C-alpha positions in Angstrom: 70.6 222.6 170.6 71.5 221.4 174.0 68.3 219.4 174.2 69.2 217.7 171.0 72.7 216.8 172.4 71.0 215.2 175.4 68.5 213.4 173.2 71.3 212.0 170.9 73.8 211.2 173.6 72.4 207.8 174.5 71.8 206.4 171.0 75.2 207.7 169.9 76.9 205.9 172.9 75.1 202.7 172.0 76.5 203.1 168.3 79.9 203.7 169.8 79.5 200.5 172.0 78.4 198.4 169.0 81.3 199.7 166.9 83.6 198.9 169.7 82.4 195.2 169.7 82.2 195.0 165.8 85.7 196.1 165.5 87.0 193.7 168.0 85.2 191.0 166.2 86.8 192.1 162.9 90.2 191.0 164.4 89.0 187.3 164.3 89.3 186.8 160.5 92.9 188.0 160.6 93.7 185.7 163.6 91.9 182.8 161.9 94.4 183.3 158.8 97.3 183.5 161.2 96.3 180.2 162.9 95.5 178.4 159.6 98.8 179.3 158.0 101.0 178.9 161.0 99.3 175.9 162.8 96.9 174.0 160.7 99.2 173.7 157.7 102.1 172.6 159.9 100.0 170.1 162.1 97.8 168.9 159.3 95.0 168.9 161.9 91.5 168.8 160.5 90.0 169.1 164.1 91.9 172.3 164.7 90.7 173.6 161.4 87.1 172.6 162.2 87.3 174.3 165.8 88.7 177.5 164.3 86.1 177.6 161.5 83.3 177.1 164.0 84.8 180.0 166.3 85.0 182.3 163.3 81.5 181.5 162.2 80.2 182.3 165.7 82.2 185.6 165.8 80.9 186.5 162.3 77.2 185.8 163.2 77.6 188.1 166.4 79.2 190.7 164.1 76.3 190.5 161.7 73.7 190.9 164.4 75.6 193.8 166.0 76.2 195.5 162.7 72.5 195.2 161.9 71.5 196.6 165.2 74.1 199.6 164.7 72.6 200.3 161.3 69.2 200.2 162.6 70.1 202.5 165.4 71.4 204.9 163.0 68.1 205.2 161.4 66.5 205.9 164.8 69.1 208.7 165.3 68.2 210.2 162.0 64.4 210.0 162.9 65.1 211.5 166.4 67.0 214.4 164.7 64.1 215.1 162.4 61.3 214.6 164.9 63.2 216.8 167.5 64.2 219.6 165.2 61.6 219.8 162.5 58.8 221.1 164.6 61.1 223.7 166.3 62.5 224.8 163.1 59.1 224.9 161.4 57.8 227.1 164.2 60.8 229.4 163.8 60.3 229.5 160.0 56.6 230.4 160.3 57.4 233.2 162.7 60.1 234.5 160.4 57.7 234.3 157.4 55.0 236.1 159.4 57.4 238.9 160.4 58.6 239.4 156.8 55.0 239.2 155.6 56.0 236.8 153.0 56.5 233.1 152.3 58.3 231.3 155.0 61.9 230.3 154.0 62.3 226.5 153.6 66.1 226.2 154.0 65.8 225.2 157.7 63.8 222.1 156.9 66.2 221.1 154.1 69.0 221.5 156.6 67.1 219.2 159.0 66.8 216.7 156.1 70.6 217.0 155.5 71.3 216.2 159.2 69.0 213.2 159.0 70.7 211.9 156.0 74.2 212.5 157.7 73.3 210.4 160.7 71.8 207.7 158.6 74.8 207.5 156.4 77.8 205.1 156.4 80.2 208.1 156.8 79.0 208.4 160.5 79.9 204.7 161.0 83.2 205.2 159.4 83.8 208.0 161.9 83.2 205.7 164.7 85.5 203.0 163.1 88.3 205.4 162.1 89.8 205.6 165.7 90.5 201.9 165.5 93.2 202.5 163.1 95.4 202.9 166.1 94.4 199.5 167.6 95.0 197.7 164.3 98.3 199.2 163.8 99.3 198.4 167.4 98.3 194.7 166.6 100.4 194.7 163.5 103.4 196.3 165.3 103.2 193.3 167.9 103.4 190.9 165.1 106.6 192.6 163.7 107.9 196.1 164.3 108.8 196.7 160.6 105.2 195.8 159.7 103.9 198.1 162.5 105.9 201.1 161.3 104.8 200.5 157.6 101.2 200.2 158.8 101.6 203.4 160.9 103.0 205.3 157.8 100.2 204.0 155.6 97.6 205.3 158.2 99.1 208.7 158.4 99.2 208.8 154.6 95.4 208.0 154.3 94.6 210.5 157.0 96.6 213.1 155.1 94.6 212.4 152.1 91.4 212.8 154.1 92.6 216.2 155.5 93.7 217.3 152.0 90.3 216.3 150.7 88.6 218.5 153.3 90.7 221.4 152.4 90.2 221.1 148.8 86.5 220.7 148.8 85.0 222.3 151.9 84.5 225.8 150.5 83.5 224.4 147.2 80.7 222.2 148.7 79.5 225.1 150.8 79.4 227.3 147.9 77.4 224.9 145.8 74.9 224.4 148.6 74.5 228.2 148.9 74.1 228.6 145.2 71.6 225.8 144.9 69.5 227.1 147.8 69.4 230.6 146.1 68.3 229.1 142.8 65.5 227.0 144.6 64.3 230.1 146.5 64.0 232.0 143.3 62.0 229.3 141.6 59.7 229.0 144.7 59.1 232.7 144.6 58.5 232.7 140.9 55.9 229.9 141.3 53.9 232.2 143.6 53.3 234.5 140.7 52.7 231.6 138.1 49.3 233.0 137.0 50.8 236.5 136.3 53.8 234.9 134.5 51.4 232.8 132.2 49.1 235.8 131.4 51.8 238.1 130.6 53.9 235.7 128.6 56.8 235.8 131.2 57.4 232.1 131.6 60.2 231.8 129.1 62.0 234.8 130.7 61.5 233.3 134.2 62.9 229.9 133.1 65.7 231.6 131.4 66.6 233.4 134.7 66.2 230.2 136.6 68.4 228.3 134.2 71.0 231.0 134.5 71.1 230.6 138.2 71.2 226.8 137.8 74.0 227.3 135.3 76.0 229.1 138.2 75.3 226.1 140.4 76.5 223.7 137.8 79.7 225.9 137.2 80.5 225.6 140.9 79.5 221.9 141.0 81.5 220.6 138.2 85.0 221.4 139.6 83.9 220.3 143.0 82.6 216.8 141.7 85.9 216.4 139.8 87.9 217.0 142.8 85.8 214.7 145.0 85.8 211.9 142.5 89.6 212.3 141.9 90.3 212.3 145.6 88.0 209.1 146.1 89.7 207.3 143.2 93.1 208.3 144.3 92.4 207.3 147.9 91.2 203.9 146.8 94.3 203.2 144.6 96.5 204.4 147.6 94.7 202.0 149.8 95.3 199.1 147.4 98.9 200.0 146.8 99.9 200.2 150.4 98.3 196.8 151.0 100.3 195.4 148.0 103.4 197.0 149.5 102.5 195.6 153.0 102.4 192.1 151.5 105.6 192.7 149.7 107.3 193.7 153.0 105.8 190.7 154.7 107.1 188.3 151.9 110.5 190.0 152.2 110.5 189.3 156.0 109.2 185.6 155.4 112.1 185.1 152.8 114.6 186.3 155.4 113.1 184.1 158.2 112.0 187.1 160.3 108.2 186.3 159.9 105.8 183.5 158.9 103.3 183.3 156.1 100.5 183.6 158.5 101.9 186.9 159.9 102.2 188.2 156.3 98.6 187.4 155.4 97.0 188.4 158.6 98.8 191.8 158.9 98.0 192.6 155.3 94.3 191.8 155.8 94.3 193.6 159.0 95.8 196.8 157.4 93.2 196.7 154.7 90.5 196.7 157.6 92.3 199.5 159.4 92.4 201.8 156.2 88.8 201.0 155.1 87.1 203.6 157.4 89.4 206.2 156.2 88.7 205.5 152.6 84.9 205.4 153.5 85.2 208.8 155.1 86.8 210.3 151.9 84.1 208.7 149.8 81.3 210.1 152.1 82.9 213.6 152.5 80.1 215.4 150.5 77.4 214.1 152.8 79.6 214.8 156.0 80.5 218.3 154.8 76.8 219.2 153.9 75.6 217.8 157.2 78.4 219.8 159.0 77.3 223.0 157.2 73.5 222.1 157.9 74.3 221.7 161.6 76.1 225.2 161.7 73.3 226.9 159.9 70.7 225.3 162.2 72.8 226.4 165.2 72.7 230.0 163.9 68.9 229.8 163.1 68.2 228.4 166.5 70.6 231.0 168.1 68.4 233.9 166.6 65.6 232.9 168.8 65.9 233.7 172.4 64.6 230.8 174.7 60.9 231.9 175.8 60.9 232.2 179.5 58.1 230.3 181.4 55.2 232.7 181.7 52.2 232.7 184.0 48.9 232.2 182.1 47.1 235.3 182.1 43.2 235.5 182.1 41.5 235.8 178.7 41.6 239.5 177.7 38.5 241.8 177.7 39.6 243.6 174.7 41.2 246.9 175.9 43.7 247.9 173.3 46.4 250.5 173.8 49.1 251.5 171.2 51.8 253.8 172.6 53.9 255.9 170.3 54.6 253.1 167.8 57.6 253.4 165.6 58.5 250.8 163.0 61.5 250.5 160.8 62.0 247.2 158.9 65.2 245.2 159.5 67.7 246.7 157.2 65.2 249.2 156.0 66.2 252.8 155.3 62.7 254.4 155.8 60.6 254.5 159.0 57.1 253.3 158.0 55.4 254.3 161.2 56.4 257.2 163.5 54.8 257.9 166.9 51.2 256.3 166.2 49.0 256.1 169.3 45.5 255.0 169.9 43.4 253.5 172.6 40.3 251.3 172.4 38.1 250.3 175.5 36.6 246.7 175.3 33.9 246.7 172.7 35.0 249.7 170.8 35.9 249.9 167.1 38.1 251.9 165.0 38.4 252.5 161.2 42.0 253.1 160.1 42.1 255.2 156.9 44.6 257.0 154.8 46.2 256.9 151.3 48.0 253.9 150.1 51.6 253.4 151.6 50.5 255.4 154.6 51.5 252.5 157.0 47.9 251.1 157.7 48.8 247.4 157.0 52.0 247.8 159.0 50.0 249.2 161.9 47.6 246.3 161.9 50.3 243.8 161.9 51.9 245.4 165.0 48.5 245.4 166.7 48.3 241.6 166.2 51.7 241.1 168.0 53.3 239.2 165.3 55.5 242.1 164.3 57.4 243.9 167.0 57.6 247.6 166.9 61.0 249.3 166.7 59.8 251.4 169.5 56.6 251.8 171.7 54.3 249.1 172.8 51.1 247.5 172.0 49.1 246.5 175.1 46.2 244.2 175.4 44.5 244.6 178.8 47.7 246.1 180.1 50.1 243.2 178.9 52.6 243.7 176.2 51.1 242.0 173.2 54.4 241.0 171.6 55.5 239.2 174.6 52.3 237.3 175.0 52.9 233.6 174.1 51.1 233.0 170.8 49.5 229.7 171.9 47.8 231.7 174.7 46.7 234.9 172.8 46.1 233.4 169.4 42.6 232.0 170.3 41.7 235.5 171.7 42.5 237.3 168.5 40.6 237.2 165.1 42.6 238.4 162.0 41.8 238.9 158.3 44.9 239.9 156.4 44.8 241.9 153.1 45.8 238.8 151.1 43.7 236.1 152.2 45.1 232.6 152.3 43.1 229.4 153.1 44.9 226.2 154.1 44.5 222.6 152.7 41.6 220.9 154.4 37.8 221.3 154.6 36.0 224.6 155.0 35.0 223.6 158.5 38.7 222.8 159.3 39.8 226.2 158.0 37.2 228.0 160.1 38.2 225.9 163.2 41.9 227.2 162.6 42.9 223.6 161.7 42.2 222.5 165.2 39.6 220.1 166.4 36.3 220.9 164.7 33.6 221.9 167.0 30.5 222.0 164.7 28.6 224.3 167.0 31.3 226.9 167.1 32.1 226.6 163.4 28.4 227.3 162.5 28.2 230.1 165.0 31.3 231.7 163.5 29.9 231.4 160.0 26.5 232.8 160.9 28.2 235.8 162.7 30.2 236.4 159.5 27.0 236.0 157.6 28.3 233.3 155.2 26.6 230.3 156.6 24.1 230.1 153.6 27.0 230.7 151.2 29.0 227.7 152.7 25.9 225.4 152.5 25.7 226.2 148.8 29.2 224.8 148.1 29.3 221.3 146.7 29.9 219.6 150.1 28.9 222.4 152.3 31.2 222.6 155.4 32.9 219.4 154.2 34.1 220.9 150.9 37.8 220.5 150.5 39.9 223.7 150.0 42.7 223.5 147.7 44.8 226.8 148.1 45.6 226.7 144.3 41.9 225.8 143.1 39.6 228.1 141.6 36.6 226.6 143.3 36.3 229.3 145.8 36.2 233.0 144.5 38.4 235.6 146.1 35.2 237.0 147.8 34.1 233.6 149.2 37.6 233.0 150.5 37.5 236.5 152.2 34.2 235.6 153.8 35.4 232.2 155.1 38.5 233.9 156.5 36.2 236.3 158.3 34.5 233.3 159.8 37.8 231.9 160.9 38.6 235.2 162.4 35.4 235.1 164.5 35.8 231.4 165.6 35.8 231.0 169.3 34.4 234.5 170.1 37.7 236.4 170.1 38.0 239.6 172.1 40.0 241.5 169.5 39.3 241.3 165.9 41.7 243.0 163.3 40.5 243.2 159.7 42.8 244.6 156.9 40.5 245.6 154.1 38.1 242.7 154.6 35.8 244.0 151.7 38.4 244.3 149.0 37.0 241.4 147.0 33.3 241.5 148.3 30.4 242.4 146.1 27.4 244.5 147.3 25.7 241.6 149.1 29.1 240.6 150.6 29.8 244.1 151.8 26.3 244.3 153.3 26.9 241.1 155.1 30.2 242.5 156.5 28.3 245.6 157.7 25.9 243.3 159.6 28.7 241.4 161.2 30.4 244.7 162.4 27.0 245.8 163.7 26.7 242.6 165.6 30.3 242.9 167.1 29.8 246.5 168.2 29.8 246.9 172.0 30.9 243.4 172.4 34.2 242.9 170.6 37.0 245.4 170.1 37.4 245.8 166.3 40.1 247.5 164.1 39.4 247.7 160.4 41.3 249.1 157.7 39.0 250.3 154.8 38.6 252.8 152.1 34.9 252.9 152.0 32.3 254.8 153.8 29.6 252.1 153.9 31.4 250.6 156.9 32.1 253.6 158.9 28.5 253.8 160.2 29.1 250.8 162.2 32.3 252.1 163.7 33.0 254.1 166.8 36.2 256.0 166.0 38.4 256.8 163.1 42.3 256.8 162.9 43.6 258.8 159.9 47.2 257.9 159.0 49.2 259.9 156.4 53.0 259.2 156.0 53.4 257.0 158.8 51.9 259.5 161.3 48.6 259.7 163.0 46.9 262.9 161.7 43.5 262.5 163.4 42.1 260.1 165.9 38.7 260.4 167.6 34.9 259.7 167.3 33.7 259.3 163.8 31.6 262.5 164.0 34.5 264.6 165.1 36.8 263.2 162.4 34.2 263.5 159.7 33.4 267.0 160.9 37.0 267.9 159.7 36.0 266.9 156.1 35.4 269.8 153.8 33.9 268.8 150.5 34.9 265.2 151.0 38.5 266.2 151.5 40.9 267.0 154.4 44.2 268.6 154.3 47.0 266.6 156.2 50.5 266.7 156.4 53.0 269.6 156.8 53.0 270.3 153.0 49.3 270.7 152.8 48.8 267.5 151.0 45.2 266.6 150.3 44.1 263.0 150.9 40.6 261.6 150.2 38.6 260.3 153.1 36.4 257.4 152.8 33.7 258.1 150.3 35.7 260.7 148.5 37.3 258.1 146.3 37.5 254.3 146.3 41.1 253.0 146.4 42.2 250.2 144.3 41.6 246.9 146.2 44.9 245.4 147.5 46.9 248.7 146.7 48.8 248.3 149.8 49.8 244.7 149.2 53.4 245.7 148.8 53.4 248.1 151.9 54.8 245.6 154.3 57.7 244.8 152.1 59.0 248.4 152.5 
């Protein structure tokens, strides 16, 4: 957050400077009243009145210009906050979403929006104006000590009300924000399973649960709103009351000959101006409190990510992949998913990762991509720790097809080009290598067909083949495929086999599969059961351990089908990473 402090320091100083001049100019109307009552009325001079009026007009015109600039600068500060934090927070959220193998949380961006609203609100201006209470009270004290003491007591009363408002509503507002975020997260997560909810008739149950969570939010919000509204109304009445009492005190001094009518009117007006920012702070307290809570949460979020040290750019990898004693236990997890898995592939070699559902295969491939960090052990690509390799450097050198394929909004060509600048030659080459060029040409607009993540225009098999082309874009040296044939028909699986055949000897390939049809294009097999590597070696050696299509693995003599013995249900491991 230090960079944000440095970025906002200059504009905030400008806002403070404008506030200084604006508050100085706000003394002019009170001085004008003083002069009119004490000099113009007594001298009956029209020229004096004209000069005073012109002077006040010039001062108010200057104040208008400066106040406009101050408000515009507030908008600039809000934009600076958003432009500076949004990319950083979005990057962290994407990384967190990838590590959790789920939907990236959106609270961080909502906190950035809250900060933007805070810096664009009148509450911030009121915070800059509030210290001027001391100056205004000092000017009133110069007019008459009794009036100064009364003004000081009034200011202290208003400040006490602001403090009381903070004490009464801070925890309530934070509780409302937290409960509201949880309700929103529940609805967002439910929308990801909208199709299942509709088919199984679960919509009413989901809505009922969401309404119950919303009812909890409203139950917290109602008393908070009552307190805030009551404090705002009470503060407004107190400010009007102290102004009335101030005028009454001034009138009493005038009656006793200790002050003039001009002093009475001017000090009363000045006191109203002095207390206005405090009242405004109380009225804007919800925005200020939410902004403060958002700032604290963003500090925690950014603090969880250590600053990446500057790293020297390494040469593009050749594809040597070494996994050394990989152990993985999810954060706050009770079960170790992987325990001591090791493997080594030379550039151009390929391996098929097989085993029963829940064995840890999908977890292994996520560790091999470098997105997940192992609890113990290392994954090295050309000798460098893959988890420590900056993603912007290593990303283009890796191809990855996850178990649950997701395409992004944009054209087919943009998806294959990984949302970067579309190089038509590279896009077509990747599509041809994935053997989906003709399939793409058959789409309504070919490579320019728009992809809607929620649309049924593309079948799951077509999405999987496009995702394979995306993985092969740019000729990556390491390609990792997690059940890339789970949605493919016979022709699609044959095309995938041709792709693996073309990659063999040129690209290092790791593929999770349950089918024997792909093993003929693979060099090695890694058999995993219960999170442990049971067998790793050349295909012929591992297949030689098969007896009747089965092999006994595990200390308890558990029998696990090898590829070809049984075809596992596609996507059976979808929940594996969540454990």
